[in-house]
N, C-alpha and C positions, 0 to 999 in steps of 0.2 A: 506612636502606638496608643498612648493615653487619650489623645484627641479622638482617634478613630473609635476607641471603646466608648467614649462619651456619645459620639454620633450613633453608635450601635444601640445605646439605650433608647434614644429617640426613635430609631427605626423599629426597634422591637415593640415600642409602645404603639406605633402605627399598626404593626402586624396583629397586636392584641385586639385592637379595635375591629379589624377585619373579621376575626374569628369568634367573637363573643356569641354570635348567634347559635353556636353548636351546643351551648350549655343546657342540659336537661337532667341533671343528677338529682335523684330523689332526696328530700330533706332528711336530716338525721332524726332519730327517734329517741325521745327521752323516756325514762321509766325504769323500773326494776326488771332485770332480765336474767335469764339463765346464761350459760356460757355460749349458747348458740343464738342469743338475741330474742328468744321467745319470752313474752311477759307472763311468766308462771311463778307465782309466789309459793312459799313453802306450804301454805294451806290449800293450794290448788286454785286460788282465785286469780282473776285477771283484773282489768280495769273496771269492768262491770260485774255485778254479782252473778255467779255461775257462768261467767263468760271467760274463756281462755283466749288470749290474743297471741296469734303467731305474727310476729313482725316481719318486715321485708328484708331484702338482701342486706346482710350485716356488714356494710362497708367499713364500719368502725374497727372491726377486728377480723377482717378477712385476710388471710395470708395464703397466697396462691401455692406456695411450696408444700403446704399441708395436703393439698389435693382433696379437700373436703367434698363429700358428695351429699346431695340433698337427702338421700336415703338415710345417711348416718344421722342427720339432724332430726328427721322424722322419728327414727327409732329411739333416739335419746329423749325426745318429747313424749313418746309413748311410755317409756320407763318412768319418767317424772310423773306423768298423769296416773299411771298404775299405782304408784306409791302414795301420791298426794290425795287421790280420790278414794282410796281403799275403804275408809270409814264414812264416806259421805253417801247418803242415800238419795240425794237430789240429782236431777239431770243437769247436764252442762252443755254448753255450745262452744264450738271452736270457731273463732272469727279470725280470718287470715287476710292481712293486707299485703299487696304486692307479691313477692315470692312466697310470703306466708300463706297466701291463698292456694297456691299450688301444693304446699305442704299440708294444708288443712284437708284438701280433697284426698290426698294420699293417706293421711292419718286415718280417715274413716274406713279405708279398705285394709290398710296394713295392720291396724290394731286387732281387727277380726282374725286375720291370718295368724298373728302371733298368739292369740288366745287358743287357736286350734292346734298350733304346732308346738307350743311350750310343753315340756316334759316335767318340769318342776311343779308339783301340785299347788304350792303357795303362790308362785308367780302366775300360773295359769288362771287361778281364781281372781287374782288382781287384774290381769289383762281382761278377763271376761267381764268383771264388774265395771271396769272403766268403759268397755265397749257397750255394755247393756245400758249405761247411763248417758251415752252420747246422744244428746237430744236433737242436735242440728249442726249444720256446717254453713257458715256464711263467708263469702269472699268479698273483699272491698278493694276495687281496682286490682283484682287478683290477676296474677300471671297464670290463669287457669289452663290455657292451652299452650303456654310457653310464650316467650317474647317474640313477636312477629319479626322484629328487626333482625333476629338471629337466624331466620330461615336461610338455609344454605350453610350454616355453621359459622364458627368464629372467624375462619379465614375469609369468608365472604364479607363479614362486617369490616374486617381490617382492610380489605380491598376497596370497599365503598368509602371508608373514611379517608384512606390515602388518596383516592381519586378526587374527593372534594377538597382535601388539603392542597393537592397538586394544582387544581384549577385556581384556587385563591392565591396560591403562591406565585403562579405564573402571572396573575393579574397584578400583584404587588411588584413583581419584577418589571413588568411592562411600565408601571407608573414611574418607577425610579429611572427608567431609560427614556423618559419623555424628553429630558434635556441631556446634552452631551456631558456637562460637568457632573451633574447628579448621577448619571449612569456610570461614569468612571469611578466616582467615589463609592457607589454601591458595589460595583464589581470588585473594587479593591477590598472593601469590607468583607465580601463573600470569600475572597481568596484568603484573607487573614483568618476568617473563622474556620477555614479548613486546616489551617496550620497551628492555630492557637488552642490548646486544650482547655483554656478558660472560657471559650466561647462555643456555642452550639454550631456544628458544621452546617451552614445554610445551603450547601450544595448536596446534602444528603436528605432525601425525602423523609426518611424515618426520623432523622434528627429534628427536622422541622415539625413533624407530627408530635414528637415528644415535647417540643417547645409548647405546642398548643395544650398538651396534656398537663404540663407543669402549671400553666395558667388556670386550667379548669379543674384540676383534681382537688376534691374537698378534703381528702385525708391522705396521709402517706401510703396507707394500704391500697386505696383506690388508684392513686398515681402509679403505684408499683404494679398493680394488675394490668392497667392499661398499657404501661410501658412493656410488660411482658408480652401482651397481645400484639403490639406493634413489632416487637422483636421476633415474632413468629411462634409464640407459645401455643401449643396445641390443645385439643379438647381434653386429653388425659391429664395435662398439667392443671388446667382450669376446669376441674370436674364440676364444681358447683354451677359455673356458667353453662357448661355443656348440658347439664340436666335441665336447664331452663330453655333449651332449644325446642321449638315445636317438633312434635313426633319423636322426641328423644326416647331412649330406652326407659328412663325413669317414668316418663308420662305413660308410655304404652304398657308398661309392666305394672304400674301402681295406681294410675289415675283413670285411664279410659282406653277402651278398645276403639281404634280409629282407622278409618279407610278414607283415603283422599284421592283427588285427581287434580293434576296441574293443567291450567288452562291459559290460553293467550287470547286476549280480546283487544279490539281497538279502544283506545283511551282518548275520547274526545274526537273532534273533527280534524280534518286535515288543515294544515297551516302553511303559510308562505314564509320562507326564510332566505335571508341574504347570505350568500357565501362568496368568499374570494376565490377566484380561479386565476391561473396564469397561462399565458400563451407565449411560446418561445418564438421570437423573431430574431433570426440570426443568433448572436451570442446573448441577447437580452431576453429576460422573461418579463413580459408585460402583464401587470395585474389588471383584472377587471372583475366587476361584480355581476353575479347572476342570481335570478330568483328561482328558488327550488321549492317544490311542493313536498311536504313531509306529512307523515302520519305517525302519531304516537301509539305505542302498544303497551299493554300492561299484562304482566305474567303474574298469576295468583294461584293459590292452592285452595281448592274447594273441598269441604268436608262432605264426603258422600255418606258416611255412616259413623256415628259416634255413640258409645254406650259407656256411661260412668261405671266403674267397677264397684263403687260403694253400694250398699243395699238400698233398695228403693224406699224402705220404710223410714230411712233417715232423711228428714227434710233438708233441702239445700236452698240457699238464697244468694242472690248476686246483687251487690251494690256497685254500680258502674260509674266511674268518673268520666265526664264528658266535656270538660273544659280543655280545649285543645289549642288555644292560642298562646303559645309559649312566649311570644314577644310582647303581648299585652301585659305580662307580669314583670317585664324588665323596666328598670328605671329610665327616665327620660334621657339621662346622660348617655346611657348605653345605646339607646335607639338613635340618638343624635350622632353618635360616633359611627354607627353602621351606615346611616344615611350620608354622613360626611365622606366616608371611605368610598361609598358607591358613586358619589358625585366626582370624587377625585379620579376614580377609575374611568368614569364617563368622559372626563376631561382628557385623560390619557388616550382614550379611543379617538377623540377628535384630533389631538395633536399628531398621533401616528398616521391617521388617515390623511391629514393635510400633507404630511411628509411624503406619503406614498404618491399622492396626486402630483406633488411637486418633484417626483422622481428621486429626490434625495433619500426617500425611504427605501429605495431599492438597495442602497448601500449600508443602511443602518438597521436592517431587519424589521422595519416598521410594519410591514405586512403582517408578520407573525405577532408582533407586539400588539397591534390593533385588535387582532383576533383574540388574543389571550385576555386583554383588558376587557373586551366586550363580553367574553364568556364569564369572567369573574363578576363583572358588573351585573350581568343578567342573573347570576346565582344569588347575589344579594338582593336584587329586585324581587326575585321569586323565593325569598328565604323561607316563607311559610310552606310553600310547595316542596321545597328541598327537604325540610325537616320531616314533613308528612311522608314523603317518599322513603326517607331513611327509616321511619318508624313502621312503614308498611301499610299505612291507612290514613285517609283524610279524617277519619273519626277516631280520636284517641284522647288520652288524658295527659298529653305531653310526654308520655313515655310508653304506655301500653295501648295497642290498638283495641278499640271497643270490642270487636269480635273475639278477641283473645281473653276477655274478662268474664265470659260466661259460656255455658254449654246449652244447647237447645233443649226444649222439654222432651224431645224424642230421646235424648241421651239420659235423662233422669226426670220423669214426669212429676215427682214430688217436689215441686218448686213453691216456695213461700211467697206466691204472688196471686192476686185475684185475677179472674177472667183469663185472658190469654197472654197477659204480660209475662215477659221473659225475665226481666230484671228491673231494679229500681235505678233510674238514671238521675245522677246528681250533675246537671249540666254546668253548675257554677263552680265545681271543684275539680282541680287537676290531681295528678298522682301524688303530689306533695301534701296538699292541704286537706285531702279526703281521709287522711290517716285516722282510723277510728280510735287510736290511743289518745289523740289530741282533740279531734273534732266532736263536739257535743251534739251537733245536729245528726251526725252519722250514728253516734251512740244512741240517740233517741229513736232513730229509725230501726236500729237493731233491736231495741227493747220492744217496740211495737210489733215487729215481725215475729219475735220469739213468743210474745204473749198471745198473739193471735193464732199462730200456726203450730205451736209446740207446747210441750209440758215443762219447758225450761222456765223457771220463775226468776224474773229479774225486774226490779223497779223501773217504771217508766221515768225517763229523765225529762224534766220540764225545762224547756228552753225559754229564757226571758229575753225579750228584745232590748 
């Protein structure tokens, strides 16, 4: 048993190398925060003068069982601003990064409604004062339209993730069955894993997915959330995630009026693909290869009409992250591991194909193993495409699709951009390093935008090379 557990450690390391490409968790954020993660100090200031920073999804202290809604966080932020800005006569700007961008857009609408609906005269005056001095809203890699990868809901993401895990897992299984002795050892280990509570059950797809989560989770809270999602946690339990879904109730009630249309279009040219078929001759099934012509299709949602709920006299600005090469930011060792596993899977394809041609494969399941190894190998070869498809767009910041980071001028014409530009594109920054709390270049751009288009007074940050 102890020997097999040692072998298990080696095998799990190989599996880790296969799955590293799925990693795209936003970086942690440092700074003084309120209980919801917003950078609001007691005097109402943020990182820059007269700028309030709404930070991204608070993975550090997110507890799914609490069922926190984005609206709750927005309302708490409004209460903090109403109190902290009550004696301040200057205008301020809300700058939201990631999920904070979604909250910032909602803030501009909800604070006005609270000022109208509040019955207590003192609080009504504070809400109105905070609203009157809201000079601008800027989102930075904001989840302004929701996270595109969540289209279809949490269950759809879970299904897509399990599908990718299943493909990789079958490929790994095929590799270990390239040789008889190795295959027997592997099957023995899988059987032991299903009986030993100290090991993950490698015959259970959910357990395998949780194994990946354990490797990639950056915090216990994030691991806990992902584990709940794999276990089937629904939208009501994961309310904060639910609210970041495109066209969610939170977005349509507090951010924008939206009308959409689902379309299906051809995605690229037709292509030729090799497929295994079998022909039954007597009691035998003879395998043979055929060339099949295929066409890729892409289903997407088109925004037919959008109108932001915030008043048009409040300027809005969008800073968009455009660096979408997740793998370029990985270290050389990780990339080498991915390539090494891909080569190993390619070798497995060759071995199983030779077995099939030699007829021995008819009795060792080599036809299916060859297919599974080839599919997993192809997934690793097209890893950039796989990640982009998961995120919902080829243009993204390694987490949020570019189109989800801004609204068109038709939705809100008062955009802090010259000419017909819709947003400021930072092609060299991804979702992690564009964070305005840390990034001085982004802070400098925010200062320039505010000083040129608004009455918000903030010193221009000089960047020294």
